[in-house]
N, C-alpha and C positions, 0 to 999 in steps of 0.2 A: 696883462693879467696872467698870473702863473698859477698852476695847480699844485697841490701837495701830493708828490709822487708816492709817499708812504701811506697815503690814505688817512693821515692824522688830521682830520678836520677839527679845528679848535671849537667850533659850535657844537659839533657832535660830542666832542669830549666833555664839554661843559654840561650838556644835557645828561650825559651818562653819569657824571659825577653828582649832579643834582638828584637823579633818580636813586642813586645809592644812599644819599643822605636822607631822602624821604623814607625809603624802606627801613633804614636803620632807626629813624625816629619813631616810625609806626611800631616797629618791634619793641622799642624801649617803652613806649607808652602802654602797649598791650601787656608787657611784662609787669609794669608798675601797677596796672589795674588788677591783674591776677594776684599780685602780692597783697594788694589792698583788700581784695575780697577774702583771700585766705586769712589775712590778719583779723578781719572782722569776725569771720566764722569761729576763730579760736581765741577771740578777745575775751577778757573778763566780762562777767555778766553786767557789771555796772556800766562798762563802756558801751556795750551793745544797747543797753536801755537808753543811754543818753543819745545814741545815734538814731535808733529806729522808733523810739517812743517819745518823740518831742511833744506830741499832743498830751501825753501823760504828764510830763514835767510842766507843761503849760497849765494843765488842769490843777496840778499841785500849787503852782505859783498863784493862780487866780483864787483858789480856796484860801490860801494863806493871806492874800490881800483882803479878801472878804472878811475873814475872821478878825483881822486887824482893825477893820472899820467898825465891827460889831462891838468891840470892847468887852465889857462884862456880860453883855447879852448874847455873846457867841455860844453856839451849841458846844457841848463838851466833846473833846477828842478822846476816843478810846483806843487802846491797843487791842490787837486781835486776842491776846491772852486774857484781857479783861472780858471780852465777849464770851470766851469759852467758860469763864467762871460764872458770868451772869446767867448764861443759859444752861449751866451744868452739863457742859460738853455737848450742847445743842441737842438736848434730850427730847424736848417737846416741839414738834413741828406744827405750825399753825396753817401753813399753806405753801404752795409752790407754783411757779410759773416761769415764763421766759426770762423774767428779771432775775430769778434766783429763788431762794427759799427764805421763809419767815419762821422764826423760832420764838417761843415764849421765854422770858427771862425775868429776873428780879434784881433790882439795884440794891446796893448795900443799905440804903435807907428804907428798903421794903417796898418801893414802888414797882409795880408790874410794868414790863415793857415788851414791845415787839421788836425783835432784831432781824432786820432784812439783810441777808448775806447776798450781795450782788453776784450774778453769774460772771465767771471769768471770761465769757465771750464778749463782754462789754469792755473791751480793752481800751477804747479811745477815751473813756472816762466822761464823755459828754453828758450822759444821763445822770451819772453820779454828781457831777458838778451842777447840773441844772437843779437837781433835787436839793442839794445842800444850800445853794445860793438862793433859790426861789423860796422854798419853804422856811429857810432860816430868816427871812425878812418878815415873816407873817406872825400875827398874834390875834387869833379870832376864835370864838367858841365853836365855829363850824368848820375850822381847818385843823387838821391833825397837828399835834405839836412834835417837832423834831427835837429830841432831847440830846442827841449826840450823833457822832459818826466815827468811822474807822477808815483810815487810809494807811495801811501797814504793808509796805511793799506793793504787791499786786492785789492784795486782799482789800476789798472795799465793803463797807457795811453801813447801815443807817439804823439808828435807835429811836423808836417812836414810843409815845404813850400807848399803853395796851388798851384795846377796845374789846371788852368782853362779849359783845353781841355780834362780833364779826362784821362781814360785809353785808350791804343791803341786798346783794344778789341772792343770797341763800334764803332770805326771808320772803322776797316777792315771788320767787319761784315756787315757794311752798304755800303761798297765799295765807301766811300766818299772821299778818298784821291787819288790825282793824282800819277802817277808812279814816277815822279821825287821826290815827297815828301816822298813816301814810301821808295825809295832808300836812301834818306838822313836819314830817321829814322833808317833804317837798319844799316847804317854806324855809326850813333850816339850810338846805343845800343852796337855795336861791340866795339867801343872805350871805352864805360863804362865798359864792361866786361874785355877788355884788361887791363884797369887800376886796376880793382879788382884783376885780376890774377897776375899782374906784377908790377903795379905802386904804390900801396899804401903801408903803413908801414908794415902791416901784410896781406899777400895774402889771399883772400877770395874766397871761392866757394859758389855761391848763392844757388844752388839746386832747385830753383823754377822760372826759367826764362820762362815766358809765357806772352801773350798780356795783360792779366789782371794786371800784375805787372809792366808794362811799362806805366809811366805817361807822359803826354804831356803838356808843358808849353804854354804860349800865342803864341809863335812862332812855335809850334809843335816840339820843341826840346825834344827828348826822355830822360827820366830819369828812371833809374832802381830803383825799390822800393821793399818793403816787404822782409826784411832780416831775418824773423823768423826761417827759416830752414838753414840759412847760417852756414858754418864751416870755422874756421881759419886754414890755412895750417900750417904745422910744419915749423920751422925756415929754415930747409934744406929739399929740395924736395917738390913735389906737390902732393904726394900720401897720401890719407886720410884713416884712419881706422874707419870703421863704423859698428855699431851693427844692424842697421835697415835701410830699404829703406825709402827714403823720396822724396817728390816732388808731381807733379800732373800727373795723368794718361794722356798719350798722349805726354808728354814732357820728360819723365824720360829716361835717358840713360840706355841701357841694362845691363851695368856692375853694376849699382846700385842695381839691384835685382837679378843678376846672376853673381857672382864674377869670374866664370870660364872664362868669356869673357875678363876680364882685370881689372886693378886696378881703383878704384874710385879716380878721380883727377879733375883738372880744365877742362879736356876734357869732363867731364860729363855736364858741363855748355855749352860747344860747341855744344853738341848734342841737348840740349834743345833749344839753339839759332837757330840751323838749322831747327828744327821742326816749330819754330815760324816764321821764314822767309818763309818757304813753305806755312804756313797758311796765311801769309800776301799776298802771290801770289794767293793762292787758294781761299781766301775770296772774290776775284773779279769774281769768276765763276758765270755765269748766272744760272747754274743748281746746286742746293744745295744738300747736302747729305740727304738721307732719314731720316725721323723722328726717325726711330728705330736704326739709326747708332750708334755704340758704340763710346765713346770718346777714341779712340785708335790712335796709330800712323797711321794705315791704313786709318782712317777717315780723317786725315790731309794730306795724301799723296796719291792722286789718281794714280793708276798704269799707267794710260795712259799719265800722265804728263811726266814721264821719257821716255816713248816710243815716244811721240810726239817730245820731245826735241832731242832725239837721231836720229830721222828720219826727222829732220827739219820740223816737223809738224806745223800746224797753231795754234797759241796761242790766236786767236781772242776771244775765249770764256772767256778769262781772262781780256778782255778789252785792249789787247795789240795792238798798232798801229805800223806802220812802224817806226815812230820816237822813240818809246819806246821799240821796240822789243829787242835791244841789252841789255838794262837795265834790262828787265824782265828775259831774258835768263841768264844773269850774276847772278841775285839773285837766280834763280832756281838752277844753277850749284853750287853756293856757299852753298846753303841749302843742296843739295845732298851730297856734300863733308862733311859737318858737321855731317850728320846723318849716316856716315859709322859705321858699327857694332863694329869693333875693334877700341878702343880709339886711338891706334897708327896711324891709317889711317886718323884720323881727323886732320884738320889744327889747329894751335893755333889761338887765337883771333887776334894776331898781323898779322898773315898771312891772316886772313879773311878780315881785314881792307884793306890790300894791294890789295887783289883780287877785292873787291868792288870798290875801287878807281881807279883801273887800267882798261885796255881795256878788253872787254868781250872775245875777240879772244885769250887773253893770259891765260885764265882759261881753263885748260884741262877738257875734259868730264870725270866726275867721274864714277866709277863702280856703277852698280845698287845695292843699299843697300838692305840688307836682314833685313826686319823690324820685330820686335817683341815687345810686350808690356806685362807688368805684369797684373795679375788680381787685382781687388780692394783689395782683402784680404791681399795682400803682401805689400801694399803701405799705408803709412800714408799721405794721400792727404792733401794738404794745401788749396785746393779750398774751 
């Protein structure tokens, strides 16, 4: 066995050469990555959009497919310049929220419309797509009509029929509606939800039923609006698979943020409806909740309400007279049934309509519900 006197070990030389190749390749890859990043930063706007906003292009593709299936019944597509003309440069603002702003407008045929300009923060387009596809499938007297939409670059908007009496929220907080009208509004909303859950082509769970999202026409007929958080039910069954909680604090069903309670389904809308009905009743109280009260289920459900109802107590603080007492008690009992903790214990919306239209004596006294609400950190609030 001989040694290499010059110290030129072939194995060592091979390892050294391999190390040089690896370092060179790493440097080349790093340089290529740097060039790619710089190219993207200085790339044309259309190219960056195609790379980083794939969900946006997917949203566009899905809407186009939906419109193709609708045929002549598809909502009209507007350009942003059309909306500017319709609203006279967005002169009259009707409302504003996290979703964006709503403006009053007039179509060329003279019809009044509400134009909702969506916030630019909603870049993924999910809520826009949800609204166009879900409400675009509906046709019911108690569901707001989507007349058209706009998807012009990054600008997105929805065009609805105009509701002259605004949202239910402003009326119940002022205690301006008589009991018979409140009762009819509750029935109308229940019919609208019954249609969404069972009557339309694709069953829809709204996930954000609250007074702010109930609009009133010239005859105070209620119409369900704002389908940004809606989900379409599977072809078979009504149970939904969800990765996150959604809705507005105070109206969210417990199973939406705690799956151990039960499955998320159409019964989640039933819970929200029940909380809203109780607020419709409670909004007539002379004594308001304290300024520091949290917007939780407890704030919309005074504990003494159940106790007074169970003990035949006086509901005079709610503006109830002898003539309207049966109507008020029926609304309260229906609301309490709807907010039962377990989804299986809540009635369907079809049953809710039956109870509201029937005699109050036919509605059984519900168990006292065990209320719980999520913290803000667990909820993607739509308010």
